[in-house]
Biopython code that builds the backbone (N, CA, C, O; Angstrom):
import numpy as np
from Bio.PDB.StructureBuilder import StructureBuilder

atoms = [
    (1, "MET", "N", (61.330, -63.094, 128.167)),
    (1, "MET", "CA", (60.258, -62.270, 128.661)),
    (1, "MET", "C", (59.889, -61.251, 127.579)),
    (1, "MET", "O", (60.764, -60.713, 126.900)),
    (2, "ILE", "N", (58.600, -60.994, 127.425)),
    (2, "ILE", "CA", (58.097, -59.997, 126.489)),
    (2, "ILE", "C", (57.339, -58.947, 127.290)),
    (2, "ILE", "O", (56.410, -59.271, 128.029)),
    (3, "GLU", "N", (57.741, -57.682, 127.139)),
    (3, "GLU", "CA", (57.087, -56.583, 127.842)),
    (3, "GLU", "C", (56.612, -55.550, 126.822)),
    (3, "GLU", "O", (57.387, -55.105, 125.976)),
    (4, "LYS", "N", (55.344, -55.171, 126.904)),
    (4, "LYS", "CA", (54.803, -54.149, 126.008)),
    (4, "LYS", "C", (55.369, -52.783, 126.388)),
    (4, "LYS", "O", (55.449, -52.437, 127.566)),
    (5, "LEU", "N", (55.758, -52.015, 125.375)),
    (5, "LEU", "CA", (56.329, -50.690, 125.602)),
    (5, "LEU", "C", (55.229, -49.644, 125.722)),
    (5, "LEU", "O", (54.210, -49.724, 125.036)),
    (6, "ASP", "N", (55.436, -48.671, 126.587)),
    (6, "ASP", "CA", (54.444, -47.627, 126.842)),
    (6, "ASP", "C", (54.135, -46.796, 125.603)),
    (6, "ASP", "O", (53.035, -46.256, 125.485)),
    (7, "ARG", "N", (55.063, -46.687, 124.700)),
    (7, "ARG", "CA", (54.877, -45.860, 123.505)),
    (7, "ARG", "C", (53.907, -46.489, 122.492)),
    (7, "ARG", "O", (53.554, -45.845, 121.504)),
    (8, "SER", "N", (53.482, -47.704, 122.719)),
    (8, "SER", "CA", (52.541, -48.379, 121.828)),
    (8, "SER", "C", (51.237, -47.595, 121.761)),
    (8, "SER", "O", (50.708, -47.153, 122.780)),
    (9, "ALA", "N", (50.729, -47.430, 120.537)),
    (9, "ALA", "CA", (49.464, -46.708, 120.351)),
    (9, "ALA", "C", (48.872, -47.073, 119.000)),
    (9, "ALA", "O", (49.581, -47.150, 117.997)),
    (10, "GLY", "N", (47.551, -47.300, 118.985)),
    (10, "GLY", "CA", (46.883, -47.621, 117.732)),
    (10, "GLY", "C", (47.470, -48.873, 117.113)),
    (10, "GLY", "O", (47.633, -49.901, 117.770)),
    (11, "LYS", "N", (47.787, -48.760, 115.816)),
    (11, "LYS", "CA", (48.312, -49.936, 115.121)),
    (11, "LYS", "C", (49.828, -50.101, 115.280)),
    (11, "LYS", "O", (50.416, -51.022, 114.713)),
    (12, "MET", "N", (50.451, -49.217, 116.044)),
    (12, "MET", "CA", (51.886, -49.333, 116.317)),
    (12, "MET", "C", (52.078, -49.895, 117.718)),
    (12, "MET", "O", (51.679, -49.283, 118.708)),
    (13, "VAL", "N", (52.699, -51.077, 117.784)),
    (13, "VAL", "CA", (52.945, -51.705, 119.080)),
    (13, "VAL", "C", (54.422, -52.046, 119.215)),
    (13, "VAL", "O", (55.067, -52.490, 118.266)),
    (14, "GLY", "N", (54.930, -51.831, 120.396)),
    (14, "GLY", "CA", (56.327, -52.119, 120.663)),
    (14, "GLY", "C", (56.469, -53.062, 121.840)),
    (14, "GLY", "O", (55.689, -53.026, 122.791)),
    (15, "TYR", "N", (57.487, -53.908, 121.752)),
    (15, "TYR", "CA", (57.753, -54.868, 122.814)),
    (15, "TYR", "C", (59.250, -54.941, 123.072)),
    (15, "TYR", "O", (60.058, -54.856, 122.147)),
    (16, "LYS", "N", (59.603, -55.098, 124.326)),
    (16, "LYS", "CA", (60.980, -55.386, 124.712)),
    (16, "LYS", "C", (61.060, -56.893, 124.937)),
    (16, "LYS", "O", (60.247, -57.470, 125.660)),
    (17, "ILE", "N", (62.039, -57.511, 124.314)),
    (17, "ILE", "CA", (62.237, -58.951, 124.421)),
    (17, "ILE", "C", (63.579, -59.188, 125.101)),
    (17, "ILE", "O", (64.601, -58.648, 124.678)),
    (18, "SER", "N", (63.570, -59.996, 126.154)),
    (18, "SER", "CA", (64.822, -60.285, 126.863)),
    (18, "SER", "C", (64.815, -61.723, 127.355)),
    (18, "SER", "O", (63.771, -62.368, 127.449)),
    (19, "GLY", "N", (66.009, -62.201, 127.665)),
    (19, "GLY", "CA", (66.142, -63.565, 128.145)),
    (19, "GLY", "C", (65.798, -64.565, 127.059)),
    (19, "GLY", "O", (65.959, -64.282, 125.871)),
    (20, "LYS", "N", (65.331, -65.714, 127.458)),
    (20, "LYS", "CA", (64.921, -66.757, 126.530)),
    (20, "LYS", "C", (63.397, -66.812, 126.517)),
    (20, "LYS", "O", (62.763, -66.847, 127.572)),
    (21, "LEU", "N", (62.811, -66.820, 125.319)),
    (21, "LEU", "CA", (61.353, -66.844, 125.213)),
    (21, "LEU", "C", (60.822, -68.262, 125.363)),
    (21, "LEU", "O", (61.419, -69.231, 124.894)),
    (22, "HIS", "N", (59.665, -68.347, 126.043)),
    (22, "HIS", "CA", (59.003, -69.620, 126.307)),
    (22, "HIS", "C", (57.561, -69.534, 125.830)),
    (22, "HIS", "O", (57.059, -68.453, 125.522)),
    (23, "ASP", "N", (56.908, -70.678, 125.773)),
    (23, "ASP", "CA", (55.506, -70.755, 125.360)),
    (23, "ASP", "C", (54.629, -69.796, 126.168)),
    (23, "ASP", "O", (53.710, -69.190, 125.617)),
    (24, "GLU", "N", (54.901, -69.655, 127.455)),
    (24, "GLU", "CA", (54.103, -68.776, 128.315)),
    (24, "GLU", "C", (54.160, -67.326, 127.826)),
    (24, "GLU", "O", (53.178, -66.591, 127.933)),
    (25, "ASP", "N", (55.307, -66.922, 127.291)),
    (25, "ASP", "CA", (55.431, -65.561, 126.757)),
    (25, "ASP", "C", (54.481, -65.354, 125.580)),
    (25, "ASP", "O", (53.853, -64.301, 125.462)),
    (26, "TYR", "N", (54.378, -66.357, 124.715)),
    (26, "TYR", "CA", (53.501, -66.241, 123.549)),
    (26, "TYR", "C", (52.029, -66.303, 123.943)),
    (26, "TYR", "O", (51.184, -65.721, 123.263)),
    (27, "LYS", "N", (51.716, -66.992, 125.019)),
    (27, "LYS", "CA", (50.325, -67.039, 125.486)),
    (27, "LYS", "C", (49.852, -65.658, 125.939)),
    (27, "LYS", "O", (48.653, -65.382, 125.950)),
    (28, "LYS", "N", (50.779, -64.810, 126.305)),
    (28, "LYS", "CA", (50.445, -63.428, 126.672)),
    (28, "LYS", "C", (50.504, -62.513, 125.445)),
    (28, "LYS", "O", (49.590, -61.722, 125.209)),
    (29, "PHE", "N", (51.571, -62.626, 124.676)),
    (29, "PHE", "CA", (51.824, -61.746, 123.536)),
    (29, "PHE", "C", (50.794, -61.910, 122.412)),
    (29, "PHE", "O", (50.265, -60.919, 121.909)),
    (30, "VAL", "N", (50.513, -63.142, 122.021)),
    (30, "VAL", "CA", (49.655, -63.385, 120.858)),
    (30, "VAL", "C", (48.256, -62.794, 121.037)),
    (30, "VAL", "O", (47.801, -62.087, 120.138)),
    (31, "PRO", "N", (47.547, -63.039, 122.142)),
    (31, "PRO", "CA", (46.218, -62.427, 122.279)),
    (31, "PRO", "C", (46.259, -60.892, 122.270)),
    (31, "PRO", "O", (45.354, -60.250, 121.737)),
    (32, "GLU", "N", (47.305, -60.308, 122.857)),
    (32, "GLU", "CA", (47.440, -58.844, 122.853)),
    (32, "GLU", "C", (47.525, -58.302, 121.441)),
    (32, "GLU", "O", (46.790, -57.384, 121.077)),
    (33, "ILE", "N", (48.412, -58.859, 120.652)),
    (33, "ILE", "CA", (48.623, -58.326, 119.310)),
    (33, "ILE", "C", (47.465, -58.691, 118.379)),
    (33, "ILE", "O", (47.139, -57.926, 117.471)),
    (34, "GLU", "N", (46.842, -59.851, 118.595)),
    (34, "GLU", "CA", (45.673, -60.213, 117.787)),
    (34, "GLU", "C", (44.509, -59.265, 118.067)),
    (34, "GLU", "O", (43.728, -58.974, 117.161)),
    (35, "ALA", "N", (44.378, -58.783, 119.290)),
    (35, "ALA", "CA", (43.339, -57.802, 119.611)),
    (35, "ALA", "C", (43.594, -56.494, 118.858)),
    (35, "ALA", "O", (42.652, -55.869, 118.369)),
    (36, "VAL", "N", (44.837, -56.083, 118.762)),
    (36, "VAL", "CA", (45.184, -54.866, 118.018)),
    (36, "VAL", "C", (44.887, -55.071, 116.532)),
    (36, "VAL", "O", (44.338, -54.179, 115.885)),
    (37, "ILE", "N", (45.241, -56.224, 115.989)),
    (37, "ILE", "CA", (44.974, -56.522, 114.574)),
    (37, "ILE", "C", (43.477, -56.486, 114.306)),
    (37, "ILE", "O", (43.041, -55.929, 113.299)),
    (38, "GLU", "N", (42.692, -57.072, 115.192)),
    (38, "GLU", "CA", (41.241, -57.094, 115.020)),
    (38, "GLU", "C", (40.663, -55.682, 115.034)),
    (38, "GLU", "O", (39.747, -55.379, 114.271)),
    (39, "LYS", "N", (41.187, -54.830, 115.887)),
    (39, "LYS", "CA", (40.680, -53.462, 116.026)),
    (39, "LYS", "C", (41.225, -52.523, 114.955)),
    (39, "LYS", "O", (40.478, -51.714, 114.405)),
    (40, "GLU", "N", (42.531, -52.620, 114.651)),
    (40, "GLU", "CA", (43.206, -51.637, 113.799)),
    (40, "GLU", "C", (43.510, -52.119, 112.390)),
    (40, "GLU", "O", (43.812, -51.305, 111.517)),
    (41, "GLY", "N", (43.438, -53.417, 112.149)),
    (41, "GLY", "CA", (43.896, -53.958, 110.867)),
    (41, "GLY", "C", (45.387, -54.239, 110.942)),
    (41, "GLY", "O", (45.927, -54.441, 112.029)),
    (42, "PRO", "N", (46.063, -54.254, 109.782)),
    (42, "PRO", "CA", (47.503, -54.558, 109.801)),
    (42, "PRO", "C", (48.265, -53.663, 110.772)),
    (42, "PRO", "O", (48.006, -52.464, 110.877)),
    (43, "VAL", "N", (49.213, -54.278, 111.479)),
    (43, "VAL", "CA", (49.947, -53.591, 112.538)),
    (43, "VAL", "C", (51.390, -53.328, 112.139)),
    (43, "VAL", "O", (51.932, -53.932, 111.212)),
    (44, "ARG", "N", (51.990, -52.401, 112.879)),
    (44, "ARG", "CA", (53.413, -52.096, 112.766)),
    (44, "ARG", "C", (54.021, -52.398, 114.124)),
    (44, "ARG", "O", (53.577, -51.874, 115.145)),
    (45, "VAL", "N", (55.037, -53.244, 114.127)),
    (45, "VAL", "CA", (55.577, -53.782, 115.369)),
    (45, "VAL", "C", (57.049, -53.407, 115.531)),
    (45, "VAL", "O", (57.843, -53.526, 114.598)),
    (46, "LEU", "N", (57.390, -52.957, 116.726)),
    (46, "LEU", "CA", (58.780, -52.694, 117.098)),
    (46, "LEU", "C", (59.181, -53.738, 118.128)),
    (46, "LEU", "O", (58.503, -53.906, 119.141)),
    (47, "LEU", "N", (60.278, -54.437, 117.874)),
    (47, "LEU", "CA", (60.795, -55.428, 118.811)),
    (47, "LEU", "C", (62.185, -54.990, 119.247)),
    (47, "LEU", "O", (63.116, -54.947, 118.442)),
    (48, "VAL", "N", (62.314, -54.666, 120.523)),
    (48, "VAL", "CA", (63.601, -54.254, 121.085)),
    (48, "VAL", "C", (64.189, -55.463, 121.800)),
    (48, "VAL", "O", (63.652, -55.924, 122.808)),
    (49, "MET", "N", (65.286, -55.966, 121.273)),
    (49, "MET", "CA", (65.931, -57.149, 121.848)),
    (49, "MET", "C", (67.076, -56.704, 122.747)),
    (49, "MET", "O", (68.081, -56.172, 122.276)),
    (50, "ARG", "N", (66.910, -56.929, 124.049)),
    (50, "ARG", "CA", (67.924, -56.582, 125.045)),
    (50, "ARG", "C", (68.290, -57.844, 125.817)),
    (50, "ARG", "O", (67.429, -58.468, 126.438)),
    (51, "ASP", "N", (69.539, -58.214, 125.781)),
    (51, "ASP", "CA", (69.984, -59.419, 126.463)),
    (51, "ASP", "C", (69.113, -60.615, 126.073)),
    (51, "ASP", "O", (68.726, -61.427, 126.913)),
    (52, "PHE", "N", (68.816, -60.697, 124.769)),
    (52, "PHE", "CA", (67.937, -61.731, 124.219)),
    (52, "PHE", "C", (68.745, -62.995, 123.950)),
    (52, "PHE", "O", (69.834, -62.942, 123.380)),
    (53, "HIS", "N", (68.185, -64.148, 124.375)),
    (53, "HIS", "CA", (68.887, -65.425, 124.237)),
    (53, "HIS", "C", (68.134, -66.420, 123.368)),
    (53, "HIS", "O", (68.425, -67.616, 123.407)),
    (54, "GLY", "N", (67.168, -65.945, 122.582)),
    (54, "GLY", "CA", (66.458, -66.830, 121.668)),
    (54, "GLY", "C", (65.210, -67.449, 122.266)),
    (54, "GLY", "O", (64.605, -66.908, 123.192)),
    (55, "TRP", "N", (64.837, -68.601, 121.715)),
    (55, "TRP", "CA", (63.595, -69.272, 122.064)),
    (55, "TRP", "C", (63.864, -70.690, 122.508)),
    (55, "TRP", "O", (64.849, -71.308, 122.104)),
    (56, "ASP", "N", (62.969, -71.203, 123.352)),
    (56, "ASP", "CA", (62.981, -72.643, 123.536)),
    (56, "ASP", "C", (62.210, -73.227, 122.339)),
    (56, "ASP", "O", (61.612, -72.473, 121.571)),
    (57, "LEU", "N", (62.218, -74.524, 122.179)),
    (57, "LEU", "CA", (61.635, -75.149, 121.000)),
    (57, "LEU", "C", (60.151, -74.820, 120.831)),
    (57, "LEU", "O", (59.702, -74.516, 119.726)),
    (58, "HIS", "N", (59.403, -74.879, 121.910)),
    (58, "HIS", "CA", (57.960, -74.607, 121.836)),
    (58, "HIS", "C", (57.705, -73.160, 121.438)),
    (58, "HIS", "O", (56.814, -72.895, 120.630)),
    (59, "ALA", "N", (58.459, -72.229, 121.981)),
    (59, "ALA", "CA", (58.297, -70.817, 121.647)),
    (59, "ALA", "C", (58.688, -70.544, 120.194)),
    (59, "ALA", "O", (58.059, -69.717, 119.534)),
    (60, "ALA", "N", (59.711, -71.223, 119.690)),
    (60, "ALA", "CA", (60.098, -71.060, 118.282)),
    (60, "ALA", "C", (58.956, -71.510, 117.374)),
    (60, "ALA", "O", (58.681, -70.879, 116.354)),
    (61, "TRP", "N", (58.296, -72.601, 117.750)),
    (61, "TRP", "CA", (57.141, -73.087, 116.999)),
    (61, "TRP", "C", (55.993, -72.071, 117.093)),
    (61, "TRP", "O", (55.343, -71.781, 116.088)),
    (62, "ASP", "N", (55.745, -71.538, 118.277)),
    (62, "ASP", "CA", (54.711, -70.512, 118.457)),
    (62, "ASP", "C", (54.981, -69.310, 117.552)),
    (62, "ASP", "O", (54.062, -68.765, 116.940)),
    (63, "ASP", "N", (56.244, -68.905, 117.476)),
    (63, "ASP", "CA", (56.622, -67.750, 116.669)),
    (63, "ASP", "C", (56.358, -68.015, 115.191)),
    (63, "ASP", "O", (55.803, -67.162, 114.499)),
    (64, "LEU", "N", (56.747, -69.175, 114.707)),
    (64, "LEU", "CA", (56.526, -69.522, 113.306)),
    (64, "LEU", "C", (55.031, -69.582, 112.986)),
    (64, "LEU", "O", (54.600, -69.069, 111.954)),
    (65, "LYS", "N", (54.240, -70.203, 113.859)),
    (65, "LYS", "CA", (52.782, -70.273, 113.650)),
    (65, "LYS", "C", (52.180, -68.877, 113.591)),
    (65, "LYS", "O", (51.323, -68.606, 112.750)),
    (66, "PHE", "N", (52.620, -67.991, 114.473)),
    (66, "PHE", "CA", (52.104, -66.621, 114.485)),
    (66, "PHE", "C", (52.429, -65.917, 113.168)),
    (66, "PHE", "O", (51.560, -65.279, 112.573)),
    (67, "ASP", "N", (53.677, -66.030, 112.713)),
    (67, "ASP", "CA", (54.083, -65.370, 111.471)),
    (67, "ASP", "C", (53.289, -65.875, 110.280)),
    (67, "ASP", "O", (52.890, -65.083, 109.426)),
    (68, "ILE", "N", (53.052, -67.171, 110.206)),
    (68, "ILE", "CA", (52.292, -67.737, 109.087)),
    (68, "ILE", "C", (50.835, -67.305, 109.157)),
    (68, "ILE", "O", (50.263, -66.897, 108.146)),
    (69, "LYS", "N", (50.234, -67.387, 110.325)),
    (69, "LYS", "CA", (48.831, -67.013, 110.494)),
    (69, "LYS", "C", (48.610, -65.537, 110.171)),
    (69, "LYS", "O", (47.585, -65.171, 109.594)),
    (70, "HIS", "N", (49.564, -64.698, 110.539)),
    (70, "HIS", "CA", (49.398, -63.255, 110.375)),
    (70, "HIS", "C", (50.294, -62.690, 109.277)),
    (70, "HIS", "O", (50.727, -61.540, 109.346)),
    (71, "TYR", "N", (50.562, -63.497, 108.284)),
    (71, "TYR", "CA", (51.433, -63.111, 107.166)),
    (71, "TYR", "C", (51.053, -61.744, 106.585)),
    (71, "TYR", "O", (51.927, -60.920, 106.315)),
    (72, "LYS", "N", (49.757, -61.506, 106.394)),
    (72, "LYS", "CA", (49.284, -60.255, 105.793)),
    (72, "LYS", "C", (48.973, -59.176, 106.825)),
    (72, "LYS", "O", (48.696, -58.036, 106.453)),
    (73, "ASP", "N", (49.011, -59.505, 108.088)),
    (73, "ASP", "CA", (48.627, -58.566, 109.149)),
    (73, "ASP", "C", (49.791, -57.773, 109.716)),
    (73, "ASP", "O", (49.587, -56.883, 110.542)),
    (74, "LEU", "N", (51.007, -58.081, 109.285)),
    (74, "LEU", "CA", (52.200, -57.409, 109.798)),
    (74, "LEU", "C", (52.712, -56.463, 108.718)),
    (74, "LEU", "O", (53.428, -56.867, 107.801)),
    (75, "GLU", "N", (52.328, -55.200, 108.847)),
    (75, "GLU", "CA", (52.645, -54.200, 107.829)),
    (75, "GLU", "C", (54.127, -53.824, 107.831)),
    (75, "GLU", "O", (54.755, -53.729, 106.777)),
    (76, "ARG", "N", (54.671, -53.614, 109.014)),
    (76, "ARG", "CA", (56.092, -53.306, 109.182)),
    (76, "ARG", "C", (56.567, -53.884, 110.506)),
    (76, "ARG", "O", (55.843, -53.892, 111.502)),
    (77, "ILE", "N", (57.797, -54.363, 110.489)),
    (77, "ILE", "CA", (58.415, -54.823, 111.728)),
    (77, "ILE", "C", (59.806, -54.209, 111.798)),
    (77, "ILE", "O", (60.636, -54.393, 110.907)),
    (78, "ALA", "N", (60.037, -53.480, 112.875)),
    (78, "ALA", "CA", (61.358, -52.923, 113.160)),
    (78, "ALA", "C", (61.960, -53.747, 114.281)),
    (78, "ALA", "O", (61.391, -53.842, 115.368)),
    (79, "MET", "N", (63.110, -54.340, 114.016)),
    (79, "MET", "CA", (63.788, -55.152, 115.016)),
    (79, "MET", "C", (65.047, -54.413, 115.451)),
    (79, "MET", "O", (65.932, -54.138, 114.641)),
    (80, "VAL", "N", (65.114, -54.100, 116.730)),
    (80, "VAL", "CA", (66.230, -53.344, 117.291)),
    (80, "VAL", "C", (67.045, -54.291, 118.151)),
    (80, "VAL", "O", (66.541, -54.849, 119.125)),
    (81, "GLY", "N", (68.319, -54.471, 117.785)),
    (81, "GLY", "CA", (69.109, -55.461, 118.500)),
    (81, "GLY", "C", (70.526, -55.031, 118.804)),
    (81, "GLY", "O", (70.960, -53.923, 118.489)),
    (82, "GLU", "N", (71.227, -55.959, 119.430)),
    (82, "GLU", "CA", (72.587, -55.707, 119.913)),
    (82, "GLU", "C", (73.620, -56.621, 119.264)),
    (82, "GLU", "O", (74.820, -56.371, 119.369)),
    (83, "ASN", "N", (73.163, -57.679, 118.594)),
    (83, "ASN", "CA", (74.077, -58.715, 118.121)),
    (83, "ASN", "C", (73.898, -58.997, 116.635)),
    (83, "ASN", "O", (72.815, -58.821, 116.077)),
    (84, "LYS", "N", (74.965, -59.432, 116.019)),
    (84, "LYS", "CA", (74.939, -59.748, 114.590)),
    (84, "LYS", "C", (73.926, -60.846, 114.279)),
    (84, "LYS", "O", (73.258, -60.789, 113.246)),
    (85, "TRP", "N", (73.800, -61.846, 115.156)),
    (85, "TRP", "CA", (72.858, -62.925, 114.886)),
    (85, "TRP", "C", (71.415, -62.424, 114.874)),
    (85, "TRP", "O", (70.564, -63.000, 114.196)),
    (86, "GLU", "N", (71.137, -61.353, 115.620)),
    (86, "GLU", "CA", (69.784, -60.781, 115.610)),
    (86, "GLU", "C", (69.507, -60.113, 114.262)),
    (86, "GLU", "O", (68.382, -60.146, 113.763)),
    (87, "GLU", "N", (70.536, -59.514, 113.684)),
    (87, "GLU", "CA", (70.385, -58.932, 112.346)),
    (87, "GLU", "C", (70.132, -60.038, 111.316)),
    (87, "GLU", "O", (69.283, -59.878, 110.440)),
    (88, "TRP", "N", (70.848, -61.139, 111.410)),
    (88, "TRP", "CA", (70.624, -62.269, 110.506)),
    (88, "TRP", "C", (69.221, -62.834, 110.687)),
    (88, "TRP", "O", (68.567, -63.202, 109.711)),
    (89, "MET", "N", (68.760, -62.904, 111.931)),
    (89, "MET", "CA", (67.426, -63.404, 112.223)),
    (89, "MET", "C", (66.374, -62.539, 111.527)),
    (89, "MET", "O", (65.364, -63.051, 111.043)),
    (90, "THR", "N", (66.613, -61.237, 111.479)),
    (90, "THR", "CA", (65.700, -60.321, 110.795)),
    (90, "THR", "C", (65.613, -60.698, 109.319)),
    (90, "THR", "O", (64.518, -60.772, 108.761)),
    (91, "LYS", "N", (66.736, -60.932, 108.697)),
    (91, "LYS", "CA", (66.760, -61.308, 107.279)),
    (91, "LYS", "C", (66.064, -62.643, 107.047)),
    (91, "LYS", "O", (65.354, -62.807, 106.055)),
    (92, "LEU", "N", (66.258, -63.584, 107.942)),
    (92, "LEU", "CA", (65.633, -64.899, 107.800)),
    (92, "LEU", "C", (64.112, -64.848, 107.952)),
    (92, "LEU", "O", (63.413, -65.706, 107.413)),
    (93, "SER", "N", (63.596, -63.867, 108.671)),
    (93, "SER", "CA", (62.153, -63.780, 108.906)),
    (93, "SER", "C", (61.389, -63.198, 107.713)),
    (93, "SER", "O", (60.172, -63.363, 107.631)),
    (94, "LYS", "N", (62.068, -62.529, 106.801)),
    (94, "LYS", "CA", (61.405, -61.832, 105.696)),
    (94, "LYS", "C", (60.481, -62.708, 104.847)),
    (94, "LYS", "O", (59.406, -62.236, 104.478)),
    (95, "PRO", "N", (60.833, -63.950, 104.515)),
    (95, "PRO", "CA", (59.916, -64.755, 103.695)),
    (95, "PRO", "C", (58.586, -65.081, 104.379)),
    (95, "PRO", "O", (57.618, -65.436, 103.706)),
    (96, "PHE", "N", (58.530, -64.966, 105.697)),
    (96, "PHE", "CA", (57.333, -65.337, 106.444)),
    (96, "PHE", "C", (56.416, -64.150, 106.727)),
    (96, "PHE", "O", (55.368, -64.308, 107.353)),
    (97, "ILE", "N", (56.809, -62.970, 106.269)),
    (97, "ILE", "CA", (56.059, -61.750, 106.566)),
    (97, "ILE", "C", (55.887, -60.954, 105.284)),
    (97, "ILE", "O", (56.864, -60.655, 104.597)),
    (98, "LYS", "N", (54.646, -60.609, 104.961)),
    (98, "LYS", "CA", (54.382, -59.866, 103.730)),
    (98, "LYS", "C", (54.909, -58.433, 103.814)),
    (98, "LYS", "O", (55.390, -57.892, 102.819)),
    (99, "GLY", "N", (54.822, -57.823, 104.979)),
    (99, "GLY", "CA", (55.233, -56.436, 105.152)),
    (99, "GLY", "C", (56.739, -56.258, 105.168)),
    (99, "GLY", "O", (57.496, -57.214, 105.002)),
    (100, "ASN", "N", (57.154, -55.034, 105.368)),
    (100, "ASN", "CA", (58.576, -54.698, 105.424)),
    (100, "ASN", "C", (59.153, -55.050, 106.789)),
    (100, "ASN", "O", (58.525, -54.821, 107.822)),
    (101, "VAL", "N", (60.349, -55.607, 106.774)),
    (101, "VAL", "CA", (61.071, -55.943, 107.999)),
    (101, "VAL", "C", (62.436, -55.271, 107.908)),
    (101, "VAL", "O", (63.131, -55.386, 106.898)),
    (102, "ARG", "N", (62.810, -54.572, 108.971)),
    (102, "ARG", "CA", (64.090, -53.857, 108.950)),
    (102, "ARG", "C", (64.775, -53.981, 110.307)),
    (102, "ARG", "O", (64.127, -53.945, 111.353)),
    (103, "TYR", "N", (66.092, -54.127, 110.271)),
    (103, "TYR", "CA", (66.899, -54.227, 111.476)),
    (103, "TYR", "C", (67.526, -52.867, 111.788)),
    (103, "TYR", "O", (67.960, -52.145, 110.890)),
    (104, "PHE", "N", (67.562, -52.538, 113.076)),
    (104, "PHE", "CA", (68.216, -51.322, 113.566)),
    (104, "PHE", "C", (69.142, -51.714, 114.711)),
    (104, "PHE", "O", (68.803, -52.573, 115.525)),
    (105, "ASP", "N", (70.302, -51.087, 114.771)),
    (105, "ASP", "CA", (71.189, -51.293, 115.912)),
    (105, "ASP", "C", (70.577, -50.656, 117.156)),
    (105, "ASP", "O", (69.717, -49.781, 117.051)),
    (106, "SER", "N", (71.014, -51.088, 118.311)),
    (106, "SER", "CA", (70.409, -50.641, 119.575)),
    (106, "SER", "C", (70.430, -49.121, 119.754)),
    (106, "SER", "O", (69.535, -48.574, 120.398)),
    (107, "HIS", "N", (71.415, -48.435, 119.209)),
    (107, "HIS", "CA", (71.477, -46.974, 119.345)),
    (107, "HIS", "C", (70.528, -46.260, 118.373)),
    (107, "HIS", "O", (70.444, -45.032, 118.394)),
    (108, "GLU", "N", (69.814, -47.006, 117.527)),
    (108, "GLU", "CA", (68.906, -46.423, 116.540)),
    (108, "GLU", "C", (67.427, -46.589, 116.903)),
    (108, "GLU", "O", (66.569, -46.617, 116.022)),
    (109, "LEU", "N", (67.138, -46.696, 118.181)),
    (109, "LEU", "CA", (65.765, -46.936, 118.626)),
    (109, "LEU", "C", (64.806, -45.851, 118.127)),
    (109, "LEU", "O", (63.734, -46.171, 117.613)),
    (110, "GLU", "N", (65.169, -44.595, 118.268)),
    (110, "GLU", "CA", (64.281, -43.514, 117.834)),
    (110, "GLU", "C", (64.067, -43.567, 116.316)),
    (110, "GLU", "O", (62.960, -43.326, 115.835)),
    (111, "GLU", "N", (65.106, -43.877, 115.583)),
    (111, "GLU", "CA", (64.993, -44.010, 114.129)),
    (111, "GLU", "C", (64.032, -45.149, 113.769)),
    (111, "GLU", "O", (63.276, -45.041, 112.804)),
    (112, "ALA", "N", (64.060, -46.226, 114.534)),
    (112, "ALA", "CA", (63.153, -47.355, 114.298)),
    (112, "ALA", "C", (61.696, -46.940, 114.506)),
    (112, "ALA", "O", (60.833, -47.290, 113.700)),
    (113, "TRP", "N", (61.419, -46.205, 115.570)),
    (113, "TRP", "CA", (60.057, -45.703, 115.802)),
    (113, "TRP", "C", (59.631, -44.806, 114.641)),
    (113, "TRP", "O", (58.507, -44.925, 114.151)),
    (114, "LYS", "N", (60.506, -43.916, 114.198)),
    (114, "LYS", "CA", (60.169, -43.005, 113.089)),
    (114, "LYS", "C", (59.879, -43.780, 111.814)),
    (114, "LYS", "O", (58.969, -43.428, 111.064)),
    (115, "TRP", "N", (60.651, -44.836, 111.563)),
    (115, "TRP", "CA", (60.418, -45.658, 110.378)),
    (115, "TRP", "C", (59.039, -46.310, 110.453)),
    (115, "TRP", "O", (58.339, -46.384, 109.444)),
    (116, "LEU", "N", (58.645, -46.776, 111.619)),
    (116, "LEU", "CA", (57.312, -47.360, 111.768)),
    (116, "LEU", "C", (56.219, -46.337, 111.500)),
    (116, "LEU", "O", (55.193, -46.656, 110.898)),
    (117, "GLU", "N", (56.441, -45.123, 111.943)),
    (117, "GLU", "CA", (55.438, -44.065, 111.804)),
    (117, "GLU", "C", (55.302, -43.562, 110.368)),
    (117, "GLU", "O", (54.249, -43.046, 109.995)),
    (118, "SER", "N", (56.351, -43.705, 109.561)),
    (118, "SER", "CA", (56.334, -43.133, 108.201)),
    (118, "SER", "C", (55.483, -43.929, 107.238)),
    (118, "SER", "O", (55.376, -43.568, 106.065)),
]
sb = StructureBuilder()
sb.init_structure("model")
sb.init_model(0)
sb.init_chain("A")
sb.init_seg("    ")
for serial, (resi, resn, name, xyz) in enumerate(atoms, 1):
    if name == "N":
        sb.init_residue(resn, " ", resi, " ")
    sb.init_atom(name, np.array(xyz, "f"), 0.0, 1.0, " ", f" {name:<3s}", serial, name[0])
structure = sb.get_structure()
């Protein structure tokens, strides 16, 4: 499930990601963030992973297509997680995104927002 965070404003958008992501999640998420990109230009994204279990195959494909299509539109991505594999996932995503990508532990949520704002 992907839920937009209330603190999202302008070109800074935040989402809470939980459970296992499916194609239906991307059908909601992609148009939302593409609207922000169209209005604001390159975006800064915060992804808070809570009880996250990854993607089904279709959602993984959706994610890769989004990253490639918006390679230049993602200025910064802060990934806030709870597990070591989520930190590794952050490192693996770097070649697909032109902007800066950084991992934060779950207790560093405020620091992640500040990094996006700087």
